[in-house]
Structure formats: structure tokens, C-alpha cells
N, C-alpha and C positions, 0 to 999 in steps of 0.2 A: 506493499502501500503505500509506502513510504517515497518506491518508485515511484513510484503515479505522481504524486505530489510533486514530488522533485520537476519532472518533465511537465505536467502542467504548466508549473509557475516560468518555468520555459519557454513553451508555446504561448503561454498570454505573454509574459510580457513583449515576445517577439511580434503579437499580434497589433499588439498594444505600442511598440516602436517605441518602448521604454529604451532611453537607451540614459547614460551614467552624466554625472553632471560633469565638467571639465576638470582633471585631476581625480576623478575620486574612480577608483578600480570597480566595479564589476562588483555585485553581491547578489546572491541567487537565495531565495528565501524556503521554510518549512514551516509546519508545526508540530508539535509535540506535544502528546495533553495525552485524557483521558479516553477520547474516543476517537473515532475513524473523522477525522474533518477534514474538507479540502479548498485549498485559494483558491477564489473563484476567479479572481481581480486582482489588481496589481496597477490600478489607474493611476497615468501619466505625472499625476501631485503626489502621488506616492503613499496614496492608501490603498492599504492593505487587505480588502475584504475575501471573507471566508465563512464557512457554512456547516453546520453539524455540529456545531457546541453547542457543552453539558451545560443549563445554564449554575451560574455557583461555580464552576470550576476557576484552574488556573488552568492557561495553556503557555509552553515556551516557544515563542518563534526563535526559529534556529536561523544562523545566516552560514552561511560561505563562499570563497570568491571563485572557486570553479569548481565545476560537477565532476571531475575523472576523477576513480577513487571512492567521494563522497560520503569519508571518513574523518574529514575537517571539519564538520559541522559542530559550530557553539553557540551559548545559547545569547543572544539579539537583547529580548525581551521576555519579560514573564507577561502575560496581560489577563487579571480575570473575568471572566466572561458574566454576562448578564443575559443573553437572548438565545436564540442561535442561530442567527444570523451573523455576525461580527464585525466593526468596522474598526481601525486603527489606519491611524500616519506613521507609517515607519520609517520614511525616508522622504528627505526635501530634496528635489533636485536642481532646486534653485535656492538654495538658502542664503539668507541674505550677506552680505560682502564680511568675511572672519568670519563667521557663525555658522556651529553644529546642533543641530536638529538630536534630541535629547528624548526619543518615543514614552509615551505614557506607558504607564508598567508598575509594576510588581518588585521591589526588590527587597533584602529580609538586610535588618539593621540591626545592629549589637555583636557580640562576642562570646563565640564559643567553641573557638578552635584550639584552647591554648591549656584550655581546664581548669586555669586555676580558680581561685577562691575570688577576683574582684573581674568574674569573668560577666559581661554583662549579659543579660537574659537576648538573644534573640527575638523581634518584632518582624511581623511582614509590615510591610509601607508603601502604598498605594501613590504613587507623584502622576499628574498634569504632564503634557506634554512641552518642553522647553525647549528652546534655545540657548547657548549656550557658547561663550568666543573660543575661537578654537588656538587660543596664545593665549598667558600670563597678561595682566595689566601694566604695562608698561608707570611707569612716573608720570610720561607726558600726557598721555591717556588718562588718567586720574587727575594729572592737575586743570588740564580741562574741560573735565566735566564739575568736577568739585569748583574751579571758577563761578561756571553761571550755576551753579545749584545753589552756593553762599550768597550769589548775588537775585538769586529769584529765592528765598524764603526758608532754604535750607539751613540746619546748623550741627556740625559734627565736631565731637569730643576732640578727634589726632584729625592732623590736616596731612596725616599720611608720608611716607618719606620712600624715600630712593637711591639708589647708586646716582645713577642720573636716566636720563628723560626716556631712552630705552632697554632701558633697564626696567626688572617688575616693580609694582609700586607692593607696599607691604607699610606695618609698624599702626594699621587703623582694626579697629573693631569691628564685629559682626553688624554692630547694628551700626554704624556710619558704611561699612559694605552694602548694606542694603538699600540705606538713601541712596549710597552713590549710585546704584544699576537702578534704582527705579525716575532719578535726575536724569542718569545716559538716558 
């Protein structure tokens, strides 16, 4: 069944004339979960539609860069389902400059690897899709947005620091980082 899903995706991608974005490697997807689900479409906007999901179950979307061998599948995102037919934005073929799409899904937060007495219990966390910079925020970027923000009513605890304008910004707290992101 998995081989059928793999080839179905390849055929659908060809029919939809899906092309990777410039500089983006080819990518293939498949569904792994408690039921026999099938990818029914990968739209040009990067939205994948799949069917036969069991409501309330969590499925793993897996990816591989090339199909020969098919043994290098890695988990891309885990998605809880609510309907039999499910739609998720998995990739953005034309993301905003300098940003990458982080798809909506579930991840496990916590620490259970070391077995130590201070291990944090794990919990499944569901996040909405968001965009993230592909590079660290430089001090020059930080200052540019910081200057705009402070002139438009934002207040910061620290102005931030860095070695030079083209080096990463640092020495700001989480709250200042959130304010900066909102101002940006």
C-alpha cells in the first residue's frame, strides 16, 4: 500500500505540474498512520489533501528527497485529524524572501531521554503553521526594526547587542524578542 501512495503522489505532482522553488530540492511525501490513507492531491500552493483518515488519530507525514530505494523516509510533521478528508499546507513553493514555512502539526515537548531525576515529562503540543527566518537575525536587522518599533510606541527592556551589524543579535529577553517579531 505504501508503494502505491508513493507513486500516486509522484503522478499527482506531475499532473499538477508542481515544481520545486528555486534552490529547493525535490521532495516526496507519504502518510503513515493507523489506517490506510491516501494522498489525493498536492496543490500548486503546497496544500496536501488526503483521505481515509481516522478522526482523532495522529498521522505522520514523511518525506524523502528521491524515491530509489525508498528507505530514507523521515518524519516531516505529525498531524492530528478531525475529519475523514484532511487538508494541510505542507510546503510553500514561493515563501516570502528569507523565510521558510513551518507546517502545522504536533511535536513532543519535554525530556525523557536521559532518565534522570530532573527529566521533564513529555507532552504532545499542537502548533499552527508559521514562517521562520532561514538565518539568524543580524544585529543590523534587529536595530532597524528596534528603531522603528521604539518610534511607534514599543518599549523594550534591553536594546540588544552584537559584534557587528552582519553578526547575530543577542542579549535580549524573550519578551523583547516577541515584541520585535510583532513590530517586524
